VEXSE-860723 format. One record per residue: residue in one letter; x, y, z of N, C-alpha, C in turn. Coordinates in pm, 1 decimal. Layout:
<nodes>
NODE;A;X;Y;Z;X;Y;Z;X;Y;Z
...
</nodes>
This chain:
<nodes>
NODE;M;-11000.4;-16421.9;2597.3;-10918.8;-16426.0;2478.4;-10956.5;-16315.5;2381.0
NODE;R;-11088.2;-16290.1;2367.7;-11133.2;-16187.8;2273.0;-11078.1;-16050.8;2310.6
NODE;G;-11072.9;-16022.7;2440.0;-11023.8;-15893.7;2487.5;-10876.7;-15874.1;2454.8
NODE;K;-10797.9;-15980.8;2468.7;-10654.3;-15972.6;2439.1;-10630.7;-15949.9;2290.4
NODE;G;-10709.0;-16016.4;2206.8;-10695.5;-15998.7;2061.9;-10730.2;-15856.9;2019.8
NODE;A;-10836.7;-15801.9;2078.2;-10877.0;-15665.0;2046.2;-10771.1;-15566.1;2094.0
NODE;L;-10711.0;-15593.4;2208.8;-10605.9;-15506.9;2262.1;-10482.6;-15507.6;2172.0
NODE;V;-10446.3;-15623.9;2123.0;-10331.5;-15635.4;2032.1;-10358.5;-15558.5;1903.0
NODE;I;-10478.2;-15572.2;1848.9;-10514.5;-15500.9;1725.0;-10513.7;-15351.1;1748.1
NODE;L;-10566.8;-15307.3;1859.9;-10568.2;-15165.3;1892.8;-10425.6;-15111.5;1907.6
NODE;L;-10341.0;-15184.6;1975.4;-10201.4;-15144.7;1992.6;-10129.6;-15137.1;1858.5
NODE;L;-10152.6;-15234.3;1773.5;-10092.0;-15234.7;1640.6;-10138.5;-15113.8;1559.7
NODE;A;-10266.0;-15079.7;1568.5;-10320.6;-14963.9;1496.5;-10255.5;-14835.0;1545.9
NODE;V;-10234.8;-14822.7;1676.1;-10170.5;-14703.0;1731.8;-10027.4;-14690.4;1679.6
NODE;V;-9955.3;-14800.0;1676.6;-9817.1;-14798.5;1627.2;-9813.6;-14758.9;1479.8
NODE;V;-9900.6;-14813.7;1400.0;-9905.8;-14780.4;1256.5;-9938.9;-14632.8;1238.2
NODE;I;-10037.3;-14582.5;1309.7;-10074.6;-14440.4;1299.9;-9957.1;-14351.6;1340.0
NODE;Y;-9886.7;-14388.9;1445.7;-9769.7;-14312.9;1492.1;-9665.7;-14302.4;1381.5
NODE;F;-9629.5;-14414.7;1319.7;-9528.2;-14413.5;1215.1;-9575.7;-14339.8;1090.5
NODE;V;-9700.6;-14357.1;1052.2;-9754.8;-14286.0;935.8;-9750.9;-14135.9;960.0
NODE;Y;-9787.2;-14092.7;1079.5;-9786.1;-13950.1;1113.0;-9646.5;-13891.5;1096.2
NODE;F;-9545.1;-13954.3;1152.3;-9409.9;-13900.9;1143.5;-9352.4;-13911.1;1004.0
NODE;M;-9393.7;-14009.1;926.7;-9346.5;-14018.0;789.1;-9410.0;-13908.7;704.8
NODE;K;-9535.5;-13877.5;728.0;-9604.8;-13773.5;652.3;-9554.5;-13634.8;686.3
NODE;T;-9537.5;-13606.6;813.6;-9498.3;-13472.5;855.0;-9348.2;-13450.5;843.5
NODE;E;-9274.7;-13558.2;822.8;-9129.8;-13554.5;811.0;-9063.6;-13491.1;932.7
NODE;K;-9130.9;-13499.7;1044.0;-9071.2;-13453.4;1168.3;-8989.3;-13566.2;1226.8
NODE;K;-8887.3;-13526.7;1300.7;-8809.9;-13627.1;1370.9;-8888.1;-13670.1;1494.5
NODE;A;-8874.7;-13795.1;1526.5;-8934.1;-13844.4;1650.8;-8861.3;-13777.6;1766.5
NODE;P;-8927.4;-13763.1;1880.0;-8863.8;-13697.7;1995.1;-8728.1;-13757.2;2031.9
NODE;V;-8712.6;-13886.4;2021.6;-8584.9;-13949.2;2054.7;-8477.7;-13906.3;1954.6
NODE;E;-8513.2;-13900.4;1826.7;-8417.7;-13857.5;1724.8;-8375.0;-13713.5;1748.5
NODE;E;-8467.3;-13628.4;1789.2;-8434.2;-13489.1;1819.0;-8338.1;-13480.5;1936.1
NODE;Q;-8362.2;-13559.9;2038.5;-8274.2;-13558.7;2153.9;-8134.8;-13608.5;2118.5
NODE;V;-8126.1;-13711.8;2037.7;-7996.2;-13763.5;1993.9;-7924.0;-13657.3;1911.6
NODE;S;-7996.7;-13589.3;1824.1;-7937.5;-13484.5;1742.5;-7883.6;-13371.2;1829.9
NODE;R;-7961.0;-13328.8;1928.6;-7914.8;-13223.2;2020.5;-7794.7;-13270.0;2101.6
NODE;F;-7797.1;-13395.0;2143.9;-7687.2;-13449.6;2221.9;-7558.9;-13450.2;2139.7
NODE;N;-7568.2;-13490.2;2013.0;-7450.4;-13489.8;1926.8;-7403.7;-13347.9;1898.1
NODE;Q;-7495.5;-13252.5;1887.3;-7458.0;-13112.7;1869.1;-7381.0;-13062.8;1991.8
NODE;T;-7427.2;-13101.6;2110.0;-7358.3;-13064.5;2233.7;-7219.2;-13126.6;2237.9
NODE;R;-7208.3;-13250.5;2194.2;-7077.4;-13315.6;2188.9;-6984.0;-13242.0;2093.1
NODE;A;-7035.3;-13198.6;1979.6;-6953.7;-13123.8;1883.1;-6908.2;-12990.5;1942.8
NODE;E;-6997.0;-12923.0;2015.0;-6960.0;-12796.5;2078.9;-6853.7;-12818.7;2185.9
NODE;L;-6868.1;-12924.0;2265.1;-6768.3;-12958.3;2365.4;-6633.9;-12987.7;2299.5
NODE;T;-6637.8;-13056.6;2189.0;-6515.4;-13087.7;2115.8;-6446.6;-12960.3;2069.3
NODE;S;-6522.8;-12865.7;2017.4;-6464.3;-12738.6;1972.8;-6395.1;-12666.8;2088.7
NODE;V;-6459.9;-12667.7;2204.9;-6400.4;-12605.1;2323.1;-6271.0;-12676.9;2361.4
NODE;N;-6273.2;-12809.6;2362.6;-6152.8;-12886.4;2396.3;-6039.7;-12858.2;2298.3
NODE;L;-6072.3;-12852.6;2168.6;-5968.9;-12825.3;2068.7;-5907.8;-12687.3;2091.0
NODE;E;-5990.8;-12588.6;2123.6;-5940.5;-12453.7;2149.7;-5850.0;-12452.7;2272.5
NODE;Q;-5889.2;-12523.5;2378.5;-5807.5;-12528.2;2499.7;-5673.7;-12596.9;2473.9
NODE;V;-5676.3;-12706.9;2402.1;-5552.2;-12776.6;2369.0;-5466.1;-12687.7;2279.6
NODE;G;-5529.6;-12620.1;2183.6;-5455.4;-12529.3;2095.2;-5386.2;-12418.2;2173.6
NODE;R;-5457.0;-12360.2;2270.2;-5396.0;-12255.3;2354.0;-5280.8;-12311.2;2436.5
NODE;A;-5298.8;-12431.5;2489.3;-5192.3;-12493.5;2568.3;-5068.1;-12517.1;2483.0
NODE;V;-5087.0;-12561.7;2360.4;-4973.4;-12582.2;2269.9;-4907.2;-12448.0;2239.0
NODE;Q;-4986.4;-12344.8;2215.4;-4930.2;-12212.9;2186.2;-4853.1;-12157.6;2305.5
NODE;E;-4902.7;-12180.3;2427.3;-4829.1;-12138.9;2547.0;-4696.4;-12213.9;2555.7
NODE;W;-4701.6;-12343.7;2527.3;-4580.4;-12424.3;2528.8;-4480.5;-12370.8;2426.1
NODE;M;-4532.3;-12336.5;2308.5;-4446.1;-12282.7;2202.5;-4379.2;-12153.0;2247.8
NODE;A;-4455.0;-12067.1;2316.4;-4400.7;-11939.7;2362.9;-4286.0;-11962.3;2461.3
NODE;E;-4292.1;-12069.1;2536.1;-4186.7;-12101.3;2632.8;-4070.1;-12176.8;2569.1
NODE;H;-4085.2;-12219.8;2444.2;-3982.6;-12300.3;2376.8;-3943.6;-12239.2;2242.5
NODE;E;-3926.1;-12109.0;2242.0;-3875.2;-12035.1;2125.5;-3960.9;-12052.5;2000.5
NODE;G;-4090.5;-12068.2;2018.5;-4181.9;-12076.4;1905.1;-4185.2;-12210.6;1834.9
NODE;R;-4115.9;-12308.8;1890.2;-4110.0;-12441.8;1829.6;-4234.4;-12522.0;1865.4
NODE;V;-4291.8;-12590.4;1768.2;-4409.4;-12675.7;1788.5;-4363.2;-12807.2;1851.6
NODE;P;-4434.4;-12855.6;1953.4;-4394.4;-12984.3;2013.3;-4411.7;-13099.5;1914.6
NODE;E;-4332.0;-13202.7;1935.2;-4341.0;-13321.1;1849.4;-4472.9;-13395.0;1873.0
NODE;S;-4516.8;-13395.8;2000.3;-4642.2;-13461.4;2034.6;-4703.0;-13390.1;2154.9
NODE;L;-4828.1;-13425.0;2185.9;-4893.8;-13364.2;2301.4;-4834.4;-13413.5;2433.4
NODE;R;-4756.5;-13519.6;2429.3;-4691.9;-13570.3;2550.3;-4594.6;-13467.8;2608.2
NODE;E;-4539.0;-13383.4;2523.0;-4445.6;-13281.6;2570.4;-4514.6;-13178.1;2658.2
NODE;L;-4646.9;-13168.4;2647.4;-4721.3;-13073.2;2729.9;-4738.0;-13122.9;2872.9
NODE;Q;-4729.3;-13251.1;2893.8;-4753.7;-13309.3;3025.6;-4655.9;-13253.8;3127.5
NODE;G;-4708.7;-13224.8;3245.1;-4624.7;-13173.5;3351.9;-4611.9;-13022.4;3351.2
NODE;G;-4658.5;-12958.3;3246.2;-4652.9;-12812.5;3238.7;-4782.5;-12750.5;3286.6
NODE;R;-4814.3;-12636.5;3234.4;-4935.7;-12564.3;3272.3;-5063.0;-12635.1;3228.0
NODE;S;-5050.6;-12732.7;3142.4;-5167.9;-12798.9;3086.1;-5220.8;-12911.2;3173.6
NODE;Y;-5179.1;-12915.5;3299.9;-5226.9;-13020.3;3390.1;-5379.9;-13020.2;3393.5
NODE;G;-5438.2;-13135.9;3375.8;-5583.7;-13147.5;3376.6;-5648.8;-13119.0;3242.3
NODE;L;-5571.0;-13095.7;3140.1;-5622.8;-13066.5;3006.8;-5684.7;-13192.2;2946.4
NODE;S;-5803.9;-13179.3;2889.5;-5871.3;-13292.7;2827.2;-5819.4;-13311.1;2685.1
NODE;L;-5766.6;-13428.5;2658.7;-5715.4;-13459.0;2525.3;-5810.3;-13550.6;2449.2
NODE;T;-5937.7;-13546.0;2487.8;-6039.5;-13624.6;2419.3;-6147.9;-13532.5;2364.7
NODE;D;-6223.0;-13584.3;2268.2;-6333.0;-13506.0;2211.6;-6461.7;-13535.3;2288.5
NODE;G;-6571.2;-13480.2;2242.5;-6699.5;-13496.4;2308.9;-6753.3;-13637.6;2307.3
NODE;W;-6697.5;-13722.6;2223.9;-6738.7;-13862.4;2216.2;-6645.8;-13952.6;2297.8
NODE;G;-6548.5;-13892.1;2367.5;-6455.8;-13968.4;2450.3;-6339.0;-14028.1;2374.6
NODE;R;-6319.5;-13985.8;2250.8;-6209.0;-14038.8;2169.7;-6091.0;-13941.7;2172.4
NODE;N;-5971.9;-13994.2;2154.5;-5852.3;-13910.2;2156.4;-5852.4;-13808.3;2042.9
NODE;I;-5805.5;-13690.0;2077.3;-5785.0;-13585.0;1976.8;-5653.9;-13617.1;1905.4
NODE;R;-5654.8;-13604.7;1773.8;-5532.9;-13632.0;1697.1;-5454.7;-13501.7;1679.4
NODE;Y;-5328.5;-13506.3;1715.0;-5237.8;-13392.2;1701.4;-5143.6;-13422.8;1586.4
NODE;Q;-5125.5;-13323.7;1499.2;-5033.1;-13342.4;1387.8;-4946.2;-13218.5;1375.8
NODE;R;-4818.2;-13238.3;1381.9;-4723.2;-13130.1;1362.9;-4707.5;-13109.3;1212.1
NODE;L;-4741.3;-12989.3;1164.6;-4735.8;-12961.7;1021.1;-4601.5;-12903.9;978.4
NODE;S;-4539.8;-12825.2;1066.4;-4408.5;-12766.4;1040.0;-4348.7;-12725.8;1174.4
NODE;D;-4239.0;-12651.7;1172.3;-4177.8;-12606.6;1297.2;-4266.0;-12507.4;1371.6
NODE;T;-4359.9;-12444.5;1300.8;-4442.7;-12340.7;1363.3;-4593.6;-12364.4;1348.1
NODE;E;-4634.8;-12473.1;1283.8;-4776.6;-12498.7;1260.5;-4815.7;-12639.3;1304.8
NODE;F;-4938.6;-12650.5;1352.2;-4990.0;-12780.3;1393.4;-5140.5;-12785.0;1370.2
NODE;E;-5194.4;-12908.1;1375.5;-5337.4;-12929.1;1355.3;-5390.1;-13021.0;1464.5
NODE;L;-5510.4;-12989.7;1510.9;-5582.1;-13074.3;1605.8;-5707.6;-13123.5;1536.1
NODE;R;-5738.1;-13253.0;1552.0;-5851.8;-13311.2;1479.1;-5928.2;-13410.1;1567.3
NODE;S;-6060.1;-13396.0;1563.3;-6150.4;-13492.7;1624.3;-6211.3;-13573.7;1510.5
NODE;A;-6230.8;-13701.6;1533.8;-6291.1;-13787.9;1431.6;-6440.0;-13760.2;1415.1
NODE;G;-6498.3;-13680.5;1504.5;-6639.6;-13645.6;1492.5;-6731.8;-13759.4;1531.0
NODE;E;-6857.3;-13741.9;1496.8;-6962.2;-13835.4;1537.7;-6938.5;-13977.6;1488.4
NODE;D;-6889.2;-13992.8;1364.7;-6874.6;-14127.8;1309.1;-6753.0;-14203.1;1363.0
NODE;G;-6663.0;-14134.1;1433.0;-6547.7;-14200.8;1493.1;-6435.3;-14233.9;1397.2
NODE;R;-6445.0;-14188.6;1272.1;-6340.5;-14215.4;1172.5;-6274.2;-14084.2;1132.3
NODE;F;-6142.2;-14085.0;1129.7;-6068.4;-13966.1;1089.8;-6075.5;-13945.6;938.7
NODE;D;-6057.8;-13819.8;900.9;-6052.1;-13778.9;760.0;-6184.2;-13804.5;686.2
NODE;T;-6295.3;-13777.7;754.9;-6426.8;-13782.3;691.0;-6492.4;-13645.8;707.0
NODE;E;-6608.2;-13628.3;646.7;-6678.3;-13499.2;645.7;-6707.6;-13441.6;782.5
NODE;D;-6735.4;-13527.5;879.5;-6778.2;-13476.1;1009.6;-6663.3;-13446.5;1107.0
NODE;D;-6539.1;-13459.3;1061.4;-6424.6;-13426.4;1147.3;-6432.2;-13280.4;1191.1
NODE;I;-6386.6;-13255.0;1311.1;-6377.6;-13118.8;1362.9;-6229.8;-13086.6;1369.7
NODE;V;-6187.7;-12983.4;1296.4;-6046.0;-12955.4;1277.9;-6013.4;-12811.7;1315.2
NODE;R;-5899.9;-12794.1;1382.2;-5844.8;-12661.2;1410.5;-5698.8;-12662.4;1367.5
NODE;S;-5662.0;-12568.4;1283.5;-5523.5;-12554.2;1240.1;-5464.7;-12427.1;1297.6
NODE;Y;-5343.1;-12435.0;1342.8;-5275.2;-12319.7;1403.4;-5143.0;-12295.6;1335.2
</nodes>
């Protein structure tokens, strides 16, 4: 029993020292760094997807007298076969027709909510 109690105390001391160290140095824990890098990669993937969708819409416009499609559904069946209409988090990209010649593509970003600071937006 004495050995188990000493082991528990030693383990608790290690955990406390670990947390004190990271709080003092203000470094992110390795897991937090990995999550941050993973989300950065997701944001980069989203930017690439938005650019590809934007180019596909522009190609569609060139074939339709410069008119912006009403929705991304109009792209289906054309050259955009296999085009990813999701962001890096697996959520749908929002398409908004702004005028006859302008449109916007938007990802809700990391938080999953549209129209917040972390949205990734491309306007054409």
